[in-house]
VODRENZA-201738 format. One record per residue (C-alpha): x, y, z. Coordinates in steps of 0.5 Angstrom, whole numbers, plus 500, padded with zeros to 3 digits. Last residue first. Layout:
<recs>
c1 / c2 / c3
X / Y / Z
...
</recs>
This chain:
<recs>
c1 / c2 / c3
886 / 703 / 559
878 / 702 / 562
879 / 695 / 562
886 / 694 / 566
884 / 700 / 571
877 / 696 / 573
881 / 690 / 573
886 / 693 / 578
880 / 696 / 582
877 / 690 / 583
883 / 686 / 585
884 / 691 / 590
877 / 691 / 592
878 / 683 / 594
881 / 684 / 601
875 / 688 / 603
871 / 682 / 602
866 / 680 / 597
862 / 673 / 599
862 / 667 / 597
870 / 667 / 595
871 / 672 / 590
875 / 671 / 584
878 / 676 / 579
881 / 675 / 572
886 / 680 / 572
887 / 681 / 566
883 / 683 / 560
880 / 678 / 555
880 / 681 / 548
874 / 678 / 544
876 / 679 / 536
872 / 673 / 534
867 / 669 / 539
869 / 662 / 540
874 / 664 / 546
868 / 667 / 550
865 / 660 / 551
872 / 657 / 553
873 / 663 / 557
867 / 663 / 561
868 / 656 / 562
874 / 657 / 566
872 / 663 / 569
865 / 660 / 572
870 / 655 / 576
871 / 657 / 583
872 / 650 / 587
870 / 651 / 594
865 / 657 / 595
865 / 660 / 588
865 / 667 / 584
867 / 669 / 578
869 / 676 / 575
871 / 677 / 568
872 / 682 / 563
871 / 684 / 556
874 / 688 / 551
869 / 688 / 545
870 / 686 / 537
865 / 680 / 537
858 / 678 / 538
855 / 674 / 532
848 / 673 / 535
849 / 665 / 536
855 / 667 / 541
851 / 672 / 545
846 / 667 / 546
851 / 662 / 548
854 / 667 / 553
847 / 668 / 556
845 / 661 / 556
852 / 660 / 560
850 / 666 / 565
843 / 664 / 566
846 / 657 / 568
851 / 658 / 573
857 / 656 / 570
861 / 649 / 571
862 / 644 / 577
855 / 644 / 578
855 / 652 / 579
860 / 657 / 579
857 / 664 / 580
858 / 669 / 575
861 / 676 / 573
861 / 678 / 565
864 / 685 / 564
863 / 688 / 558
866 / 694 / 554
864 / 698 / 548
857 / 698 / 549
851 / 697 / 545
852 / 690 / 543
852 / 687 / 550
846 / 692 / 551
842 / 689 / 546
844 / 682 / 548
842 / 684 / 555
835 / 687 / 553
834 / 680 / 549
835 / 676 / 555
830 / 680 / 559
832 / 681 / 566
831 / 677 / 573
836 / 672 / 573
841 / 676 / 568
842 / 681 / 573
844 / 687 / 569
849 / 693 / 571
850 / 698 / 566
856 / 703 / 567
857 / 709 / 562
862 / 714 / 561
867 / 710 / 566
871 / 716 / 570
875 / 712 / 575
869 / 713 / 580
864 / 710 / 575
868 / 704 / 574
869 / 703 / 582
861 / 704 / 583
861 / 699 / 577
865 / 694 / 581
862 / 694 / 587
855 / 693 / 584
858 / 687 / 580
861 / 685 / 587
854 / 685 / 590
851 / 681 / 584
856 / 676 / 586
854 / 675 / 593
847 / 675 / 591
845 / 668 / 593
845 / 665 / 586
848 / 671 / 582
849 / 672 / 574
852 / 678 / 572
852 / 682 / 566
856 / 689 / 567
856 / 693 / 561
861 / 698 / 560
861 / 705 / 557
862 / 708 / 550
856 / 708 / 546
854 / 705 / 539
860 / 700 / 539
862 / 697 / 532
859 / 691 / 530
859 / 693 / 523
852 / 692 / 522
850 / 696 / 529
854 / 702 / 526
851 / 701 / 519
844 / 701 / 522
845 / 707 / 526
848 / 711 / 520
842 / 709 / 516
837 / 711 / 522
841 / 718 / 522
841 / 719 / 515
834 / 718 / 514
833 / 724 / 518
825 / 725 / 517
821 / 719 / 513
821 / 713 / 517
815 / 709 / 517
814 / 706 / 524
815 / 699 / 526
815 / 692 / 523
814 / 691 / 515
819 / 696 / 514
817 / 703 / 510
823 / 707 / 509
822 / 714 / 506
825 / 719 / 501
830 / 715 / 498
832 / 718 / 492
836 / 723 / 495
842 / 722 / 492
846 / 720 / 498
840 / 715 / 499
841 / 712 / 492
848 / 712 / 493
848 / 708 / 500
842 / 703 / 498
847 / 698 / 495
852 / 699 / 500
847 / 698 / 505
845 / 692 / 502
852 / 689 / 503
852 / 692 / 510
846 / 688 / 512
849 / 682 / 509
855 / 682 / 513
851 / 684 / 519
847 / 677 / 519
848 / 675 / 526
844 / 682 / 528
838 / 681 / 524
832 / 678 / 530
836 / 679 / 536
841 / 685 / 535
836 / 688 / 530
830 / 688 / 535
833 / 690 / 541
836 / 696 / 537
829 / 698 / 534
826 / 697 / 541
831 / 703 / 544
833 / 706 / 537
825 / 709 / 536
825 / 713 / 543
819 / 717 / 543
816 / 715 / 536
812 / 720 / 533
818 / 723 / 528
818 / 715 / 526
811 / 715 / 524
806 / 711 / 526
806 / 712 / 533
809 / 708 / 539
803 / 705 / 542
798 / 705 / 536
804 / 703 / 532
805 / 697 / 535
812 / 696 / 538
818 / 692 / 536
822 / 695 / 531
824 / 695 / 524
829 / 698 / 520
830 / 691 / 516
825 / 687 / 516
822 / 688 / 509
825 / 695 / 507
820 / 698 / 502
824 / 704 / 500
819 / 710 / 498
822 / 715 / 493
815 / 717 / 490
815 / 714 / 483
822 / 710 / 484
818 / 705 / 488
824 / 702 / 491
824 / 695 / 493
827 / 690 / 498
828 / 683 / 497
829 / 677 / 502
829 / 670 / 500
835 / 668 / 504
832 / 670 / 511
835 / 676 / 515
836 / 680 / 512
840 / 674 / 510
839 / 675 / 502
837 / 682 / 500
836 / 682 / 493
834 / 689 / 490
828 / 690 / 487
826 / 696 / 483
818 / 698 / 484
815 / 703 / 478
809 / 708 / 480
806 / 712 / 475
803 / 705 / 472
805 / 699 / 475
811 / 697 / 472
815 / 692 / 476
823 / 693 / 475
828 / 688 / 476
835 / 690 / 478
836 / 684 / 483
831 / 679 / 481
824 / 678 / 480
820 / 671 / 479
813 / 672 / 477
808 / 667 / 480
801 / 664 / 479
803 / 660 / 473
804 / 654 / 477
803 / 656 / 485
799 / 649 / 486
797 / 648 / 493
798 / 642 / 498
804 / 643 / 500
803 / 650 / 503
808 / 652 / 507
814 / 648 / 504
811 / 649 / 497
812 / 656 / 498
819 / 656 / 500
822 / 655 / 493
818 / 660 / 490
821 / 665 / 496
828 / 663 / 493
826 / 665 / 486
825 / 672 / 489
817 / 674 / 489
812 / 677 / 485
805 / 673 / 486
800 / 674 / 481
793 / 675 / 482
788 / 672 / 477
784 / 668 / 481
783 / 673 / 487
780 / 670 / 493
784 / 663 / 492
791 / 667 / 491
790 / 672 / 497
788 / 666 / 502
794 / 662 / 500
798 / 668 / 501
795 / 670 / 507
801 / 668 / 512
806 / 672 / 509
808 / 677 / 514
808 / 674 / 520
809 / 667 / 517
817 / 669 / 514
817 / 669 / 506
819 / 676 / 506
818 / 681 / 500
812 / 678 / 498
809 / 683 / 492
802 / 681 / 491
800 / 683 / 484
794 / 684 / 480
789 / 687 / 486
782 / 688 / 484
778 / 694 / 485
772 / 696 / 489
775 / 701 / 494
781 / 697 / 495
782 / 700 / 501
776 / 698 / 504
777 / 691 / 502
785 / 691 / 504
783 / 693 / 511
777 / 688 / 512
782 / 682 / 510
788 / 685 / 515
783 / 684 / 520
781 / 677 / 518
788 / 675 / 518
791 / 678 / 525
793 / 672 / 528
794 / 669 / 521
800 / 674 / 521
801 / 679 / 515
800 / 681 / 508
806 / 683 / 503
806 / 689 / 499
799 / 689 / 495
800 / 692 / 488
794 / 694 / 483
795 / 696 / 476
794 / 702 / 473
795 / 705 / 480
793 / 703 / 487
799 / 701 / 491
797 / 698 / 498
802 / 697 / 504
803 / 691 / 510
806 / 692 / 516
805 / 687 / 522
806 / 692 / 528
808 / 688 / 534
805 / 689 / 542
808 / 694 / 547
810 / 689 / 552
813 / 685 / 546
817 / 679 / 550
822 / 676 / 545
821 / 668 / 545
816 / 665 / 540
818 / 669 / 534
815 / 675 / 538
812 / 673 / 545
806 / 675 / 549
802 / 677 / 543
796 / 681 / 545
797 / 688 / 542
798 / 686 / 535
797 / 692 / 530
795 / 691 / 523
797 / 693 / 516
793 / 696 / 511
797 / 703 / 509
795 / 706 / 503
798 / 708 / 497
795 / 712 / 491
793 / 719 / 493
798 / 719 / 498
799 / 715 / 505
792 / 714 / 507
791 / 709 / 513
787 / 703 / 513
</recs>
């Protein structure tokens, strides 16, 4: 429990033992399940946490309540890492009301089919205000950021935006810091979080940002409290700008990301040579990743971060080597677009990787494939270097 002001408390928990977030993303620094409490004339709990940390969260809540009883449980987002204790709260506090969107009400029965929520829900929509006393929560619909029932709320008393999963990041607060100012590199894990969790829904994020822009410009938003990651209070414009860049699918950094899928090292060697050539020709930044030995979520992050990409892969089973196939499939699922890309393939007798990569890239929007496609036969040779030079020139033009 952490005192944020005379009337607000942080009651969230850190999870340092979770191996995979959402069953697929490695979290070496853990994850924070953020939850908040407002103690006013009415008492409001803002979201719960994952069942993994349920007992700890309940202890935090009991301590922070100081003998009071909550009137409302605000459910900004129904994903189980934030709502797992909704049923428990209704059982513990028989007069408690759930405050949520209409779509969230429809989901309640999916998670707790044997529970009755009749008379226990207060549905709010865009522009509705929940008065707690001095504090008042104004709600904004945020569908598909990143579930359809999501809403965010602005506490008009102290200028706090409770932003659900928006502006969140991987990492337990005990590792990355309780406030954004304490975080050595907020953008790194926030970027990996955004593009892998929220990234497909850039349009809805842009819609939410447009709603928030007048409030941010007027100074009505003084702090952002997400459901994962540190509380943001300083330089809010920087965070908003990053989110605008990410959600509009524009490159954040001028540079080239080389994603390589190599079986015996020949393709990786060619990728390394191309990186050397690009640097010599003045590329601002060149990053090479071995897809077989790296975190796919970090590779997704880098593909979106940089302005250009090279996909270099071995041929395999008459098609494309599995790590590259899976990576391009993941990029398509996350909405990869608006990039200039190049292709390098390798094959010992029947190179076919480029054909499959082109097919996959053709399903993504506004992807320009520059020529030439470079074909390596088993191992890179001196005779291949002019083609790599030509490809580097075309990519950097």
